[in-house]
Backbone as CSV, one residue per row, in Angstrom:
resi,resn,N_x,N_y,N_z,CA_x,CA_y,CA_z,C_x,C_y,C_z
1,UNK,7.516,11.042,-1.438,6.783,10.066,-0.644,7.155,8.671,-1.151
2,UNK,7.575,7.798,-0.244,7.843,6.425,-0.662,6.586,5.573,-0.469
3,UNK,6.670,4.309,-0.860,5.488,3.457,-0.817,4.949,3.292,0.599
4,UNK,5.826,3.128,1.571,5.382,2.982,2.963,4.646,4.204,3.467
5,UNK,5.155,5.378,3.128,4.487,6.615,3.525,3.133,6.737,2.834
6,UNK,3.073,6.323,1.578,1.809,6.356,0.842,0.796,5.422,1.492
7,UNK,1.240,4.223,1.873,0.346,3.257,2.532,-0.162,3.847,3.847
8,UNK,0.726,4.437,4.633,0.293,5.046,5.889,-0.717,6.163,5.650
9,UNK,-0.474,6.968,4.617,-1.408,8.042,4.260,-2.780,7.468,3.902
10,UNK,-2.773,6.433,3.059,-4.045,5.823,2.649,-4.781,5.232,3.845
11,UNK,-4.045,4.546,4.727,-4.676,3.946,5.904,-5.287,5.013,6.800
12,UNK,-4.561,6.101,7.006,-5.092,7.190,7.831,-6.358,7.769,7.215
13,UNK,-6.323,7.972,5.914,-7.479,8.522,5.194,-8.691,7.585,5.290
14,UNK,-8.419,6.279,5.300,-9.481,5.279,5.376,-9.934,5.019,6.814
15,UNK,-9.161,5.503,7.788,-9.483,5.238,9.185,-9.142,3.815,9.594
16,UNK,-8.148,3.243,8.948,-7.740,1.862,9.216,-6.330,1.832,9.773
17,UNK,-6.009,0.755,10.474,-4.694,0.605,11.087,-3.777,-0.243,10.212
18,UNK,-2.489,-0.212,10.557,-1.545,-1.096,9.884,-1.935,-2.544,10.112
19,UNK,-2.415,-2.855,11.313,-2.828,-4.236,11.631,-3.938,-4.700,10.690
20,UNK,-4.838,-3.804,10.347,-5.917,-4.151,9.417,-5.338,-4.572,8.067
21,UNK,-4.406,-3.771,7.543,-3.820,-4.075,6.238,-2.951,-5.329,6.308
22,UNK,-2.202,-5.477,7.381,-1.359,-6.666,7.543,-2.213,-7.923,7.459
23,UNK,-3.359,-7.899,8.112,-4.263,-9.055,8.080,-4.892,-9.236,6.703
24,UNK,-5.386,-8.146,6.122,-6.064,-8.225,4.818,-5.138,-8.663,3.697
25,UNK,-3.896,-8.180,3.727,-2.955,-8.452,2.635,-1.975,-9.576,2.978
26,UNK,-2.140,-10.173,4.155,-1.280,-11.273,4.589,0.197,-10.862,4.576
27,UNK,0.481,-9.716,5.219,1.833,-9.174,5.279,2.503,-9.570,6.586
28,UNK,3.820,-9.459,6.621,4.522,-9.651,7.890,4.348,-8.385,8.725
29,UNK,4.523,-8.510,10.020,4.274,-7.396,10.937,5.133,-6.163,10.659
30,UNK,6.376,-6.342,10.221,7.258,-5.209,10.015,7.267,-4.642,8.608
31,UNK,6.424,-5.169,7.742,6.449,-4.769,6.329,6.307,-3.273,6.124
32,UNK,5.263,-2.699,6.662,4.980,-1.292,6.413,6.084,-0.410,6.989
33,UNK,6.608,-0.772,8.177,7.699,0.008,8.761,8.938,-0.030,7.875
34,UNK,9.258,-1.202,7.313,10.419,-1.301,6.413,10.214,-0.454,5.168
35,UNK,8.998,-0.457,4.630,8.712,0.344,3.440,8.845,1.824,3.752
36,UNK,8.370,2.226,4.937,8.454,3.624,5.336,9.908,4.081,5.420
37,UNK,10.791,3.161,5.794,12.223,3.480,5.899,12.925,3.414,4.546
38,UNK,12.197,3.068,3.481,12.766,3.115,2.144,12.910,1.790,1.427
39,UNK,12.676,0.670,2.108,12.755,-0.612,1.415,11.579,-0.726,0.449
40,UNK,11.878,-1.147,-0.755,10.827,-1.287,-1.758,10.219,-2.687,-1.686
41,UNK,8.899,-2.777,-1.659,8.248,-4.087,-1.687,8.321,-4.692,-3.086
42,UNK,8.106,-5.981,-3.150,8.030,-6.641,-4.462,6.758,-6.166,-5.163
43,UNK,6.763,-6.227,-6.467,5.619,-5.761,-7.249,4.356,-6.539,-6.907
44,UNK,4.459,-7.847,-6.708,3.265,-8.613,-6.363,2.685,-8.160,-5.025
45,UNK,3.554,-7.747,-4.100,3.083,-7.242,-2.810,2.393,-5.897,-2.982
46,UNK,2.946,-5.035,-3.822,2.311,-3.749,-4.112,0.902,-3.986,-4.650
47,UNK,0.760,-4.939,-5.549,-0.554,-5.209,-6.135,-1.529,-5.772,-5.111
48,UNK,-1.054,-6.606,-4.196,-1.916,-7.149,-3.142,-2.396,-6.023,-2.223
49,UNK,-1.485,-5.120,-1.870,-1.852,-3.978,-1.027,-2.876,-3.111,-1.753
50,UNK,-2.629,-2.811,-3.011,-3.564,-1.997,-3.800,-4.925,-2.663,-3.911
51,UNK,-4.931,-3.965,-4.087,-6.194,-4.700,-4.186,-6.971,-4.615,-2.875
52,UNK,-6.286,-4.733,-1.749,-6.943,-4.644,-0.442,-7.557,-3.262,-0.234
53,UNK,-6.811,-2.220,-0.600,-7.311,-0.856,-0.457,-8.496,-0.621,-1.394
54,UNK,-8.373,-1.078,-2.626,-9.453,-0.897,-3.602,-10.734,-1.600,-3.154
55,UNK,-10.579,-2.795,-2.635,-11.752,-3.548,-2.174,-12.449,-2.794,-1.048
56,UNK,-11.684,-2.254,-0.113,-12.276,-1.501,0.991,-12.977,-0.242,0.483
57,UNK,-12.311,0.470,-0.433,-12.876,1.725,-0.939,-13.983,1.504,-1.964
58,UNK,-14.129,0.277,-2.438,-15.174,-0.024,-3.411,-14.907,0.574,-4.774
59,UNK,-13.629,0.629,-5.140,-13.245,1.176,-6.437,-12.449,0.126,-7.202
60,UNK,-12.343,0.262,-8.518,-11.532,-0.686,-9.288,-10.065,-0.621,-8.861
61,UNK,-9.433,-1.758,-8.856,-8.039,-1.834,-8.412,-7.126,-0.973,-9.277
62,UNK,-7.440,-0.832,-10.554,-6.567,-0.018,-11.414,-6.517,1.440,-10.955
63,UNK,-7.570,1.924,-10.322,-7.574,3.300,-9.825,-6.560,3.467,-8.683
64,UNK,-6.482,2.481,-7.800,-5.531,2.532,-6.685,-4.110,2.330,-7.196
65,UNK,-3.938,1.428,-8.159,-2.609,1.221,-8.745,-2.133,2.516,-9.397
66,UNK,-3.027,3.198,-10.086,-2.670,4.467,-10.730,-2.240,5.499,-9.685
67,UNK,-2.950,5.562,-8.554,-2.550,6.475,-7.480,-1.162,6.117,-6.961
68,UNK,-0.924,4.823,-6.772,0.376,4.371,-6.265,1.492,4.757,-7.233
69,UNK,1.247,4.609,-8.516,2.255,4.960,-9.525,2.514,6.464,-9.517
70,UNK,1.458,7.248,-9.478,1.618,8.700,-9.519,2.334,9.224,-8.282
71,UNK,2.017,8.654,-7.121,2.602,9.131,-5.874,3.960,8.512,-5.572
72,UNK,4.279,7.372,-6.212,5.507,6.627,-5.905,6.171,6.105,-7.167
73,UNK,6.598,6.970,-8.064,7.160,6.471,-9.321,8.370,5.558,-9.130
74,UNK,9.046,5.665,-7.989,10.230,4.831,-7.757,9.872,3.341,-7.660
75,UNK,8.648,3.002,-7.281,8.302,1.578,-7.123,8.265,0.853,-8.466
76,UNK,8.258,1.597,-9.553,8.177,0.961,-10.855,9.520,0.922,-11.572
77,UNK,10.600,1.292,-10.890,11.929,1.245,-11.513,12.434,-0.171,-11.576
């Protein structure tokens, strides 16, 4: 699973759309699609996405970052 696929999985689980995350994390419209195709986001962008998800889920951001690392070890290379 790459980062884009993980983001899509999280959004589906949360019942949220890509548009919701794009607005919350101030992303460009094609960001998630590019990630799904294998482009790696910058680390600061990964953290912004994780922070947005954590805030919605009401959990500490480190918990979401840990999930991202476990599910997407390639993002930390």
